[in-house]
LOSEVEX-844290 format. One record per residue (C-alpha): residue number from 1; x, y, z. Coordinates in Angstrom, 1 decimal. Layout:
BEGIN
<r k="NUM" u="X" v="Y" w="Z"/>
...
END
This chain:
BEGIN
<r k="1" u="27.0" v="-5.0" w="6.7"/>
<r k="2" u="23.8" v="-7.0" w="6.8"/>
<r k="3" u="23.9" v="-7.2" w="10.6"/>
<r k="4" u="24.8" v="-3.6" w="11.4"/>
<r k="5" u="23.6" v="-1.4" w="8.6"/>
<r k="6" u="20.5" v="-0.5" w="6.6"/>
<r k="7" u="21.6" v="0.1" w="3.0"/>
<r k="8" u="19.7" v="1.5" w="0.0"/>
<r k="9" u="21.1" v="0.5" w="-3.4"/>
<r k="10" u="19.7" v="2.8" w="-6.1"/>
<r k="11" u="18.1" v="1.0" w="-9.0"/>
<r k="12" u="19.3" v="3.7" w="-11.3"/>
<r k="13" u="22.9" v="2.6" w="-11.4"/>
<r k="14" u="23.2" v="-0.1" w="-8.8"/>
<r k="15" u="25.3" v="2.0" w="-6.5"/>
<r k="16" u="24.9" v="2.6" w="-2.8"/>
<r k="17" u="22.8" v="5.6" w="-2.2"/>
<r k="18" u="22.5" v="5.7" w="1.6"/>
<r k="19" u="23.6" v="3.7" w="4.6"/>
<r k="20" u="22.3" v="4.0" w="8.2"/>
<r k="21" u="23.5" v="1.9" w="11.3"/>
<r k="22" u="20.8" v="-0.1" w="13.0"/>
<r k="23" u="20.0" v="0.9" w="16.5"/>
<r k="24" u="21.6" v="-0.7" w="19.5"/>
<r k="25" u="19.5" v="-2.6" w="22.0"/>
<r k="26" u="19.9" v="0.2" w="24.5"/>
<r k="27" u="18.7" v="2.8" w="22.0"/>
<r k="28" u="15.7" v="0.6" w="21.2"/>
<r k="29" u="14.8" v="0.4" w="24.9"/>
<r k="30" u="15.2" v="4.1" w="25.2"/>
<r k="31" u="12.9" v="4.7" w="22.2"/>
<r k="32" u="10.2" v="2.5" w="23.6"/>
<r k="33" u="10.4" v="4.1" w="27.0"/>
<r k="34" u="10.2" v="7.6" w="25.6"/>
<r k="35" u="7.3" v="6.6" w="23.4"/>
<r k="36" u="5.3" v="5.2" w="26.3"/>
<r k="37" u="6.0" v="8.3" w="28.4"/>
<r k="38" u="5.0" v="10.7" w="25.5"/>
<r k="39" u="1.8" v="8.7" w="24.9"/>
<r k="40" u="0.6" v="9.2" w="28.5"/>
<r k="41" u="0.4" v="12.9" w="27.9"/>
<r k="42" u="-0.8" v="12.8" w="24.3"/>
<r k="43" u="-3.8" v="10.6" w="25.1"/>
<r k="44" u="-5.1" v="13.3" w="27.4"/>
<r k="45" u="-4.8" v="16.1" w="24.9"/>
<r k="46" u="-8.0" v="17.4" w="23.2"/>
<r k="47" u="-9.0" v="16.4" w="19.8"/>
<r k="48" u="-8.6" v="20.0" w="18.6"/>
<r k="49" u="-5.0" v="20.0" w="19.8"/>
<r k="50" u="-4.2" v="16.7" w="18.2"/>
<r k="51" u="-5.7" v="17.9" w="14.9"/>
<r k="52" u="-3.6" v="21.1" w="15.1"/>
<r k="53" u="-0.4" v="19.2" w="15.7"/>
<r k="54" u="-1.0" v="16.5" w="13.1"/>
<r k="55" u="-2.1" v="19.1" w="10.5"/>
<r k="56" u="1.2" v="21.0" w="11.2"/>
<r k="57" u="3.1" v="17.8" w="10.6"/>
<r k="58" u="1.3" v="17.3" w="7.3"/>
<r k="59" u="2.0" v="20.9" w="6.2"/>
<r k="60" u="5.7" v="20.4" w="7.0"/>
<r k="61" u="5.8" v="17.2" w="5.0"/>
<r k="62" u="4.0" v="18.7" w="2.0"/>
<r k="63" u="6.6" v="21.5" w="2.0"/>
<r k="64" u="9.3" v="18.9" w="1.3"/>
<r k="65" u="7.8" v="17.7" w="-2.0"/>
<r k="66" u="10.5" v="19.3" w="-4.2"/>
<r k="67" u="13.2" v="17.4" w="-2.4"/>
<r k="68" u="11.2" v="14.2" w="-1.9"/>
<r k="69" u="10.4" v="13.6" w="-5.6"/>
<r k="70" u="14.0" v="13.1" w="-6.9"/>
<r k="71" u="14.8" v="11.2" w="-3.7"/>
<r k="72" u="12.0" v="8.7" w="-4.6"/>
<r k="73" u="13.4" v="8.3" w="-8.1"/>
<r k="74" u="16.9" v="7.6" w="-6.7"/>
<r k="75" u="15.6" v="5.2" w="-4.1"/>
<r k="76" u="13.0" v="3.1" w="-5.9"/>
<r k="77" u="12.9" v="4.3" w="-9.5"/>
<r k="78" u="9.6" v="6.2" w="-10.0"/>
<r k="79" u="10.0" v="8.9" w="-12.7"/>
<r k="80" u="10.1" v="12.5" w="-11.4"/>
<r k="81" u="7.6" v="13.5" w="-14.1"/>
<r k="82" u="4.8" v="12.0" w="-11.9"/>
<r k="83" u="5.5" v="14.4" w="-9.0"/>
<r k="84" u="5.7" v="12.0" w="-6.1"/>
<r k="85" u="2.9" v="11.0" w="-3.7"/>
<r k="86" u="2.0" v="14.1" w="-1.6"/>
<r k="87" u="-1.3" v="14.8" w="-3.3"/>
<r k="88" u="-2.7" v="11.5" w="-2.2"/>
<r k="89" u="-1.0" v="11.9" w="1.2"/>
<r k="90" u="-2.8" v="15.2" w="1.7"/>
<r k="91" u="-6.2" v="13.8" w="0.7"/>
<r k="92" u="-5.9" v="10.8" w="3.0"/>
<r k="93" u="-4.4" v="12.7" w="6.0"/>
<r k="94" u="-6.9" v="15.6" w="5.9"/>
<r k="95" u="-9.8" v="13.2" w="5.6"/>
<r k="96" u="-8.7" v="11.1" w="8.6"/>
<r k="97" u="-8.1" v="14.2" w="10.6"/>
<r k="98" u="-11.5" v="15.6" w="9.7"/>
<r k="99" u="-13.4" v="12.4" w="10.7"/>
<r k="100" u="-11.5" v="11.7" w="13.9"/>
<r k="101" u="-13.7" v="13.3" w="16.4"/>
<r k="102" u="-16.9" v="11.8" w="15.1"/>
<r k="103" u="-15.3" v="8.4" w="14.6"/>
<r k="104" u="-14.0" v="8.4" w="18.2"/>
<r k="105" u="-17.0" v="9.8" w="20.0"/>
<r k="106" u="-18.6" v="7.7" w="22.8"/>
<r k="107" u="-21.2" v="5.1" w="21.6"/>
<r k="108" u="-24.3" v="5.3" w="23.8"/>
<r k="109" u="-26.1" v="2.1" w="24.8"/>
<r k="110" u="-28.8" v="0.9" w="22.5"/>
<r k="111" u="-31.5" v="1.4" w="25.1"/>
<r k="112" u="-31.9" v="4.0" w="27.8"/>
<r k="113" u="-32.3" v="3.0" w="31.5"/>
<r k="114" u="-33.4" v="5.6" w="34.0"/>
<r k="115" u="-30.8" v="6.1" w="36.7"/>
<r k="116" u="-27.9" v="4.7" w="34.6"/>
<r k="117" u="-25.3" v="6.2" w="32.3"/>
<r k="118" u="-24.1" v="3.6" w="29.8"/>
<r k="119" u="-21.7" v="4.0" w="26.9"/>
<r k="120" u="-18.7" v="2.6" w="25.1"/>
<r k="121" u="-15.6" v="4.8" w="24.7"/>
<r k="122" u="-12.7" v="4.3" w="22.4"/>
<r k="123" u="-9.3" v="4.4" w="24.1"/>
<r k="124" u="-5.9" v="4.4" w="22.3"/>
<r k="125" u="-4.2" v="1.0" w="22.1"/>
<r k="126" u="-1.0" v="2.7" w="23.2"/>
<r k="127" u="2.1" v="2.1" w="21.1"/>
<r k="128" u="1.7" v="1.5" w="17.3"/>
<r k="129" u="4.5" v="0.1" w="15.2"/>
<r k="130" u="4.2" v="0.9" w="11.4"/>
<r k="131" u="6.3" v="-1.4" w="9.2"/>
<r k="132" u="6.2" v="0.4" w="5.8"/>
<r k="133" u="7.1" v="-0.7" w="2.3"/>
<r k="134" u="9.1" v="0.9" w="-0.4"/>
<r k="135" u="6.7" v="1.0" w="-3.4"/>
<r k="136" u="4.6" v="3.9" w="-2.0"/>
<r k="137" u="6.6" v="4.9" w="1.0"/>
<r k="138" u="4.6" v="8.0" w="2.0"/>
<r k="139" u="1.1" v="6.9" w="1.0"/>
<r k="140" u="1.2" v="3.5" w="2.7"/>
<r k="141" u="2.7" v="4.8" w="5.9"/>
<r k="142" u="0.3" v="7.8" w="6.2"/>
<r k="143" u="-2.6" v="5.4" w="6.2"/>
<r k="144" u="-1.7" v="4.4" w="9.8"/>
<r k="145" u="0.4" v="7.2" w="11.1"/>
<r k="146" u="-2.2" v="9.9" w="11.0"/>
<r k="147" u="-5.2" v="8.0" w="12.4"/>
<r k="148" u="-2.9" v="6.4" w="15.1"/>
<r k="149" u="-1.9" v="9.8" w="16.3"/>
<r k="150" u="-5.4" v="11.3" w="16.1"/>
<r k="151" u="-6.6" v="8.3" w="18.2"/>
<r k="152" u="-4.1" v="9.2" w="21.0"/>
<r k="153" u="-1.4" v="6.7" w="20.3"/>
<r k="154" u="2.4" v="7.0" w="20.0"/>
<r k="155" u="3.9" v="5.8" w="16.7"/>
<r k="156" u="7.2" v="4.0" w="15.8"/>
<r k="157" u="8.0" v="3.8" w="12.1"/>
<r k="158" u="10.3" v="1.1" w="10.6"/>
<r k="159" u="10.7" v="2.0" w="7.0"/>
<r k="160" u="11.9" v="-0.3" w="4.2"/>
<r k="161" u="15.7" v="-0.1" w="3.6"/>
<r k="162" u="15.0" v="0.8" w="-0.1"/>
<r k="163" u="13.2" v="4.0" w="1.1"/>
<r k="164" u="15.0" v="4.9" w="4.3"/>
<r k="165" u="15.0" v="8.6" w="3.4"/>
<r k="166" u="11.2" v="8.7" w="3.4"/>
<r k="167" u="11.3" v="7.7" w="7.1"/>
<r k="168" u="13.7" v="10.5" w="7.8"/>
<r k="169" u="11.3" v="12.9" w="6.0"/>
<r k="170" u="8.5" v="11.8" w="8.3"/>
<r k="171" u="10.7" v="12.5" w="11.3"/>
<r k="172" u="11.8" v="15.9" w="10.1"/>
<r k="173" u="8.2" v="16.9" w="9.5"/>
<r k="174" u="7.1" v="15.8" w="13.0"/>
<r k="175" u="10.0" v="17.7" w="14.6"/>
<r k="176" u="9.2" v="20.8" w="12.7"/>
<r k="177" u="5.5" v="20.5" w="13.8"/>
<r k="178" u="6.6" v="20.5" w="17.4"/>
<r k="179" u="5.3" v="17.0" w="18.2"/>
<r k="180" u="6.0" v="15.9" w="21.8"/>
<r k="181" u="9.4" v="14.4" w="22.2"/>
<r k="182" u="9.2" v="10.6" w="21.7"/>
<r k="183" u="5.6" v="10.5" w="20.4"/>
<r k="184" u="6.7" v="9.7" w="16.8"/>
<r k="185" u="10.1" v="8.0" w="16.1"/>
<r k="186" u="11.6" v="6.8" w="12.9"/>
<r k="187" u="13.7" v="3.8" w="13.9"/>
<r k="188" u="16.5" v="2.0" w="12.0"/>
<r k="189" u="15.6" v="-1.6" w="12.8"/>
<r k="190" u="16.8" v="-4.9" w="11.4"/>
<r k="191" u="14.2" v="-7.7" w="10.7"/>
<r k="192" u="15.5" v="-9.6" w="13.8"/>
<r k="193" u="15.1" v="-6.6" w="16.0"/>
<r k="194" u="11.5" v="-6.0" w="14.7"/>
<r k="195" u="10.7" v="-9.6" w="15.4"/>
<r k="196" u="12.1" v="-9.4" w="19.0"/>
<r k="197" u="10.0" v="-6.2" w="19.7"/>
<r k="198" u="6.8" v="-8.0" w="18.5"/>
<r k="199" u="7.6" v="-11.3" w="20.3"/>
<r k="200" u="8.2" v="-9.5" w="23.6"/>
<r k="201" u="4.9" v="-7.6" w="23.3"/>
<r k="202" u="6.7" v="-4.3" w="23.5"/>
<r k="203" u="4.1" v="-2.6" w="21.2"/>
<r k="204" u="0.3" v="-2.8" w="21.2"/>
<r k="205" u="-0.5" v="-2.9" w="17.5"/>
<r k="206" u="1.6" v="-3.4" w="14.4"/>
<r k="207" u="0.6" v="-2.4" w="10.9"/>
<r k="208" u="2.6" v="-4.2" w="8.2"/>
<r k="209" u="2.4" v="-3.6" w="4.4"/>
<r k="210" u="4.4" v="-6.0" w="2.3"/>
<r k="211" u="4.7" v="-9.5" w="0.9"/>
<r k="212" u="2.7" v="-12.6" w="2.0"/>
<r k="213" u="5.9" v="-14.1" w="3.3"/>
<r k="214" u="6.7" v="-10.9" w="5.2"/>
<r k="215" u="3.2" v="-11.0" w="6.7"/>
<r k="216" u="3.6" v="-14.6" w="7.9"/>
<r k="217" u="6.9" v="-13.6" w="9.5"/>
<r k="218" u="5.2" v="-10.8" w="11.3"/>
<r k="219" u="2.4" v="-13.2" w="12.5"/>
<r k="220" u="5.0" v="-15.7" w="13.7"/>
<r k="221" u="7.0" v="-13.1" w="15.5"/>
<r k="222" u="3.9" v="-11.7" w="17.3"/>
<r k="223" u="2.4" v="-15.1" w="18.2"/>
<r k="224" u="1.5" v="-15.4" w="21.8"/>
<r k="225" u="2.2" v="-11.7" w="22.6"/>
<r k="226" u="-1.5" v="-10.7" w="21.9"/>
<r k="227" u="-0.2" v="-7.8" w="19.8"/>
<r k="228" u="-3.0" v="-6.9" w="17.3"/>
<r k="229" u="-2.0" v="-6.8" w="13.7"/>
<r k="230" u="-3.1" v="-5.1" w="10.5"/>
<r k="231" u="-1.7" v="-6.8" w="7.4"/>
<r k="232" u="-1.9" v="-5.6" w="3.8"/>
<r k="233" u="0.0" v="-8.3" w="1.8"/>
<r k="234" u="0.1" v="-9.4" w="-1.8"/>
<r k="235" u="-2.3" v="-8.9" w="-4.7"/>
<r k="236" u="-3.1" v="-10.1" w="-8.2"/>
<r k="237" u="-5.8" v="-7.6" w="-9.0"/>
<r k="238" u="-8.1" v="-8.4" w="-11.9"/>
<r k="239" u="-10.1" v="-6.2" w="-14.3"/>
<r k="240" u="-13.1" v="-7.2" w="-16.4"/>
<r k="241" u="-14.1" v="-5.3" w="-19.5"/>
<r k="242" u="-17.8" v="-6.1" w="-20.1"/>
<r k="243" u="-19.6" v="-6.1" w="-23.4"/>
<r k="244" u="-21.2" v="-2.7" w="-22.6"/>
<r k="245" u="-17.9" v="-1.0" w="-21.6"/>
<r k="246" u="-16.6" v="2.3" w="-23.0"/>
<r k="247" u="-13.7" v="0.5" w="-24.7"/>
<r k="248" u="-11.4" v="3.5" w="-25.3"/>
<r k="249" u="-11.8" v="4.6" w="-21.6"/>
<r k="250" u="-11.0" v="1.0" w="-20.5"/>
<r k="251" u="-7.9" v="0.8" w="-22.6"/>
<r k="252" u="-6.4" v="4.0" w="-21.5"/>
<r k="253" u="-7.1" v="3.5" w="-17.8"/>
<r k="254" u="-6.2" v="-0.2" w="-17.6"/>
<r k="255" u="-2.9" v="0.3" w="-19.3"/>
<r k="256" u="-2.1" v="3.1" w="-16.8"/>
<r k="257" u="-3.4" v="0.9" w="-13.9"/>
<r k="258" u="-1.1" v="-2.0" w="-15.0"/>
<r k="259" u="2.1" v="-0.1" w="-15.8"/>
<r k="260" u="2.2" v="3.0" w="-13.6"/>
<r k="261" u="5.2" v="2.9" w="-11.2"/>
<r k="262" u="6.5" v="0.1" w="-13.3"/>
<r k="263" u="3.6" v="-2.1" w="-12.1"/>
<r k="264" u="4.8" v="-1.8" w="-8.5"/>
<r k="265" u="1.4" v="-0.9" w="-7.0"/>
<r k="266" u="-0.4" v="-2.8" w="-4.3"/>
<r k="267" u="-3.7" v="-2.5" w="-6.3"/>
<r k="268" u="-2.2" v="-2.3" w="-9.7"/>
<r k="269" u="-3.9" v="-4.3" w="-12.5"/>
<r k="270" u="-2.1" v="-7.6" w="-13.1"/>
<r k="271" u="-4.6" v="-9.6" w="-15.2"/>
<r k="272" u="-7.4" v="-8.4" w="-17.6"/>
<r k="273" u="-10.4" v="-10.3" w="-18.8"/>
<r k="274" u="-12.1" v="-8.8" w="-21.9"/>
<r k="275" u="-15.5" v="-9.7" w="-23.4"/>
<r k="276" u="-15.0" v="-11.5" w="-26.7"/>
<r k="277" u="-16.7" v="-8.6" w="-28.5"/>
<r k="278" u="-14.0" v="-6.2" w="-27.6"/>
<r k="279" u="-11.0" v="-8.5" w="-27.2"/>
<r k="280" u="-9.1" v="-7.8" w="-30.5"/>
<r k="281" u="-9.7" v="-4.0" w="-30.3"/>
<r k="282" u="-8.7" v="-4.0" w="-26.6"/>
<r k="283" u="-5.4" v="-5.9" w="-27.2"/>
<r k="284" u="-4.6" v="-3.7" w="-30.2"/>
<r k="285" u="-5.2" v="-0.5" w="-28.3"/>
<r k="286" u="-3.3" v="-1.7" w="-25.2"/>
<r k="287" u="-0.2" v="-2.7" w="-27.2"/>
<r k="288" u="-0.2" v="0.6" w="-29.0"/>
<r k="289" u="-0.2" v="2.5" w="-25.7"/>
<r k="290" u="2.4" v="0.4" w="-24.1"/>
<r k="291" u="4.7" v="0.8" w="-27.0"/>
<r k="292" u="4.7" v="4.6" w="-26.3"/>
<r k="293" u="6.3" v="4.2" w="-22.9"/>
<r k="294" u="9.9" v="5.6" w="-22.5"/>
<r k="295" u="12.0" v="3.4" w="-20.4"/>
<r k="296" u="15.0" v="5.2" w="-18.8"/>
<r k="297" u="16.6" v="7.1" w="-16.0"/>
<r k="298" u="13.7" v="8.3" w="-13.7"/>
<r k="299" u="15.5" v="11.6" w="-13.1"/>
<r k="300" u="14.9" v="12.4" w="-16.8"/>
<r k="301" u="11.6" v="14.3" w="-17.4"/>
<r k="302" u="11.1" v="12.3" w="-20.6"/>
<r k="303" u="11.1" v="9.0" w="-18.8"/>
<r k="304" u="7.6" v="7.5" w="-18.3"/>
<r k="305" u="8.8" v="4.0" w="-17.1"/>
<r k="306" u="11.6" v="3.8" w="-14.6"/>
<r k="307" u="13.6" v="0.8" w="-13.3"/>
<r k="308" u="12.1" v="-1.5" w="-10.9"/>
<r k="309" u="13.2" v="-1.0" w="-7.3"/>
<r k="310" u="15.7" v="-3.9" w="-7.4"/>
<r k="311" u="17.2" v="-6.2" w="-9.9"/>
<r k="312" u="15.8" v="-9.3" w="-8.2"/>
<r k="313" u="12.2" v="-7.9" w="-8.7"/>
<r k="314" u="12.9" v="-7.4" w="-12.4"/>
<r k="315" u="14.4" v="-10.9" w="-12.6"/>
<r k="316" u="11.2" v="-12.4" w="-11.2"/>
<r k="317" u="9.1" v="-10.7" w="-13.9"/>
<r k="318" u="11.5" v="-11.8" w="-16.6"/>
<r k="319" u="11.1" v="-15.4" w="-15.4"/>
<r k="320" u="7.3" v="-15.1" w="-15.4"/>
<r k="321" u="7.3" v="-13.7" w="-18.9"/>
<r k="322" u="9.6" v="-16.4" w="-20.2"/>
<r k="323" u="7.7" v="-19.2" w="-18.6"/>
<r k="324" u="4.4" v="-17.9" w="-20.1"/>
<r k="325" u="5.9" v="-17.8" w="-23.6"/>
<r k="326" u="7.4" v="-21.3" w="-23.2"/>
<r k="327" u="3.9" v="-22.5" w="-22.4"/>
<r k="328" u="2.3" v="-20.9" w="-25.5"/>
<r k="329" u="1.7" v="-17.2" w="-24.5"/>
<r k="330" u="2.2" v="-14.5" w="-27.1"/>
<r k="331" u="4.4" v="-11.6" w="-26.2"/>
<r k="332" u="3.2" v="-8.5" w="-28.1"/>
<r k="333" u="5.9" v="-6.1" w="-27.1"/>
<r k="334" u="9.3" v="-6.2" w="-28.9"/>
<r k="335" u="11.5" v="-5.4" w="-25.9"/>
<r k="336" u="14.4" v="-4.5" w="-28.2"/>
<r k="337" u="12.7" v="-1.1" w="-28.9"/>
<r k="338" u="13.2" v="-0.2" w="-25.3"/>
<r k="339" u="16.9" v="0.4" w="-25.4"/>
<r k="340" u="17.3" v="0.8" w="-21.6"/>
<r k="341" u="16.1" v="-2.7" w="-20.9"/>
<r k="342" u="19.2" v="-4.5" w="-19.7"/>
<r k="343" u="18.9" v="-8.1" w="-18.6"/>
<r k="344" u="21.2" v="-7.8" w="-15.6"/>
<r k="345" u="19.8" v="-4.6" w="-14.1"/>
<r k="346" u="16.6" v="-3.3" w="-12.6"/>
<r k="347" u="15.5" v="-1.8" w="-15.9"/>
<r k="348" u="12.7" v="-3.9" w="-17.5"/>
<r k="349" u="10.7" v="-3.3" w="-20.7"/>
<r k="350" u="6.9" v="-3.5" w="-20.4"/>
<r k="351" u="5.1" v="-6.6" w="-21.8"/>
<r k="352" u="1.6" v="-7.5" w="-22.9"/>
<r k="353" u="0.8" v="-11.2" w="-23.0"/>
<r k="354" u="-2.1" v="-13.0" w="-24.7"/>
<r k="355" u="-3.0" v="-16.7" w="-25.1"/>
<r k="356" u="-2.4" v="-16.9" w="-21.4"/>
<r k="357" u="-4.2" v="-19.2" w="-18.9"/>
<r k="358" u="-4.1" v="-19.8" w="-15.2"/>
<r k="359" u="-1.5" v="-22.5" w="-15.4"/>
<r k="360" u="1.0" v="-19.7" w="-15.9"/>
<r k="361" u="2.7" v="-17.9" w="-13.0"/>
<r k="362" u="2.0" v="-14.5" w="-14.7"/>
<r k="363" u="-1.7" v="-15.1" w="-14.3"/>
<r k="364" u="-1.6" v="-16.7" w="-10.8"/>
<r k="365" u="1.3" v="-15.3" w="-8.8"/>
<r k="366" u="2.0" v="-11.7" w="-7.9"/>
<r k="367" u="4.2" v="-10.1" w="-10.5"/>
<r k="368" u="4.5" v="-6.5" w="-9.1"/>
<r k="369" u="6.1" v="-5.4" w="-12.3"/>
<r k="370" u="5.4" v="-4.0" w="-15.8"/>
<r k="371" u="3.7" v="-7.0" w="-17.3"/>
<r k="372" u="0.0" v="-7.9" w="-17.8"/>
<r k="373" u="-1.8" v="-10.9" w="-19.2"/>
<r k="374" u="-5.1" v="-10.5" w="-21.2"/>
<r k="375" u="-7.7" v="-13.2" w="-21.6"/>
<r k="376" u="-10.9" v="-13.4" w="-23.7"/>
<r k="377" u="-14.1" v="-14.3" w="-21.9"/>
<r k="378" u="-17.6" v="-14.9" w="-23.2"/>
<r k="379" u="-19.7" v="-13.6" w="-20.3"/>
<r k="380" u="-20.0" v="-12.5" w="-16.7"/>
<r k="381" u="-19.9" v="-16.0" w="-15.3"/>
<r k="382" u="-16.6" v="-16.9" w="-16.9"/>
<r k="383" u="-15.1" v="-13.5" w="-15.8"/>
<r k="384" u="-16.2" v="-14.0" w="-12.2"/>
<r k="385" u="-14.8" v="-17.5" w="-12.1"/>
<r k="386" u="-11.5" v="-16.4" w="-13.4"/>
<r k="387" u="-11.3" v="-13.3" w="-11.3"/>
<r k="388" u="-11.9" v="-15.4" w="-8.1"/>
<r k="389" u="-9.3" v="-18.0" w="-9.2"/>
<r k="390" u="-6.5" v="-16.4" w="-7.1"/>
<r k="391" u="-5.2" v="-16.7" w="-3.5"/>
<r k="392" u="-5.3" v="-12.9" w="-3.3"/>
<r k="393" u="-8.2" v="-10.4" w="-2.9"/>
<r k="394" u="-7.3" v="-6.7" w="-2.6"/>
<r k="395" u="-9.2" v="-5.0" w="-5.4"/>
<r k="396" u="-11.1" v="-5.8" w="-8.6"/>
<r k="397" u="-12.2" v="-3.5" w="-11.4"/>
<r k="398" u="-15.2" v="-3.8" w="-13.7"/>
<r k="399" u="-15.6" v="-1.7" w="-16.8"/>
<r k="400" u="-19.3" v="-1.3" w="-17.7"/>
<r k="401" u="-22.0" v="1.2" w="-18.3"/>
<r k="402" u="-24.3" v="-0.6" w="-15.9"/>
<r k="403" u="-23.9" v="0.4" w="-12.2"/>
<r k="404" u="-26.3" v="-2.3" w="-11.0"/>
<r k="405" u="-24.4" v="-4.9" w="-12.9"/>
<r k="406" u="-21.2" v="-3.8" w="-11.4"/>
<r k="407" u="-22.6" v="-4.0" w="-7.9"/>
<r k="408" u="-24.1" v="-7.4" w="-8.5"/>
<r k="409" u="-20.9" v="-8.8" w="-10.0"/>
<r k="410" u="-19.0" v="-7.1" w="-7.1"/>
<r k="411" u="-21.0" v="-9.0" w="-4.5"/>
<r k="412" u="-19.7" v="-12.3" w="-6.0"/>
<r k="413" u="-16.1" v="-11.2" w="-6.2"/>
<r k="414" u="-13.7" v="-12.3" w="-3.4"/>
<r k="415" u="-12.0" v="-9.0" w="-2.9"/>
<r k="416" u="-11.7" v="-6.1" w="-0.5"/>
<r k="417" u="-12.6" v="-3.3" w="-2.9"/>
<r k="418" u="-14.8" v="-3.2" w="-6.1"/>
<r k="419" u="-14.1" v="-0.5" w="-8.6"/>
<r k="420" u="-16.2" v="0.5" w="-11.6"/>
<r k="421" u="-14.6" v="2.3" w="-14.5"/>
<r k="422" u="-11.4" v="3.0" w="-12.5"/>
<r k="423" u="-8.7" v="1.2" w="-10.7"/>
<r k="424" u="-5.5" v="1.7" w="-8.6"/>
<r k="425" u="-6.9" v="4.3" w="-6.2"/>
<r k="426" u="-7.6" v="4.5" w="-2.5"/>
<r k="427" u="-10.7" v="6.4" w="-1.4"/>
<r k="428" u="-10.0" v="7.6" w="2.1"/>
<r k="429" u="-13.7" v="7.5" w="3.0"/>
<r k="430" u="-13.8" v="3.8" w="2.3"/>
<r k="431" u="-12.1" v="1.0" w="4.2"/>
<r k="432" u="-8.9" v="-0.3" w="2.6"/>
<r k="433" u="-8.9" v="-4.0" w="3.2"/>
<r k="434" u="-8.4" v="-7.4" w="1.7"/>
<r k="435" u="-9.4" v="-11.1" w="1.9"/>
<r k="436" u="-7.6" v="-14.4" w="1.5"/>
<r k="437" u="-3.8" v="-14.1" w="1.4"/>
<r k="438" u="-4.0" v="-10.3" w="0.9"/>
<r k="439" u="-4.3" v="-10.0" w="4.7"/>
<r k="440" u="-6.6" v="-8.8" w="7.4"/>
<r k="441" u="-7.7" v="-5.6" w="9.1"/>
<r k="442" u="-8.6" v="-2.3" w="7.6"/>
<r k="443" u="-7.0" v="1.1" w="7.2"/>
<r k="444" u="-8.6" v="4.5" w="6.1"/>
<r k="445" u="-12.3" v="5.4" w="6.7"/>
<r k="446" u="-13.8" v="5.4" w="10.2"/>
<r k="447" u="-13.1" v="1.7" w="10.4"/>
<r k="448" u="-9.4" v="2.5" w="10.7"/>
<r k="449" u="-10.0" v="3.9" w="14.1"/>
<r k="450" u="-11.4" v="0.5" w="15.3"/>
<r k="451" u="-8.0" v="-1.3" w="15.1"/>
<r k="452" u="-6.1" v="1.7" w="16.6"/>
<r k="453" u="-8.3" v="1.9" w="19.7"/>
<r k="454" u="-9.9" v="-0.5" w="22.2"/>
<r k="455" u="-13.4" v="-0.4" w="23.5"/>
<r k="456" u="-14.0" v="0.6" w="27.1"/>
<r k="457" u="-17.5" v="0.2" w="28.5"/>
<r k="458" u="-19.0" v="2.5" w="31.2"/>
<r k="459" u="-21.9" v="1.3" w="33.3"/>
<r k="460" u="-22.6" v="4.0" w="35.8"/>
<r k="461" u="-25.4" v="3.6" w="38.2"/>
<r k="462" u="-26.8" v="6.6" w="40.1"/>
<r k="463" u="-28.0" v="6.1" w="43.7"/>
END
């Protein structure tokens, strides 16, 4: 099974939901060849034609929302009450379509020289491979698919086995939009096949979203091929509640930022540092809100916390919580009140931990689940030190009434994005990027077009 099929096991009941055979080597060669051929024509189309086709794809995808929402619940456990991902998909896609022409226009030379025409143009890299994750299977993939197509590239999508149906939705929408044959292809690839494609230099750029270990495997596979890479990897995103924060707003938003999607968010809040003035009140308010969650079947409209995508993910968080308590942490949530929490399944009750420190895995290593540690701090200096004490750097959130203070603190934080009074959101006008083990490269904003194109200089002398 592992060598020939891609299988999705539903976290709802542990049963097989969907199975697809991986491609043969001949089918992979044919897919690559047709993508190369389609890209030759696509790169020569006008920006207006690209925008029309990509917009038609987006409209076709958005029309599938009613079917896609329960599919997501079945594949990775997100409750249907939250309505899927297509609002964010539309915001990001329409922004990237709208800025494409300006982002890709020729860059004139800094100084004019009579008798010369000098400029830098942006050319498509060619063939882009998107290796997408299961936690936000539409939002993460759209970050690269739309700008790659708008820049004149062909796109191959390898989706996670846990959300294989999302890849098929992308393909159906592309087909309904009348995209040129071969320009976009959803491929059923094994890890070994993906590695061989990268190692042989058969694609020109690869964007991968996933774990740090997965990112390292992608880098090893591509080594020596000169394939460019965009990597969005792990995170341990912190939040700091300052003395001047609106505490009620901070409680409500940080609880949501930590527990939405069962904590399975790339930029979800995993550790919170609260000024000592507000610490007791913050913990009390957070525990009260967390106790209101309803853990259960994500297809039930009453459920606000579904299962994690896989039992092994839930087991990791169980282990982190247990290790923290063994080292002296206090667990504030009585998990017995969450009747659906079963120790040998993907269902996991939420947890709030205090009396934690950075010797504990739950404050140091990525959890990617419904648990959060809260620490008391005395001032900005202590908060900054603790927020930077991590191998990751995707986003960091500051709760304060002082915009200047947030910017000043943000300049000292080792992170890709600084939020003030919000978290767990991607602004498509800003670069989505990270530092340290979180990866490299940038998606969204006009900077996304830099990695999906190559510069070509024109030095034209008139005689």
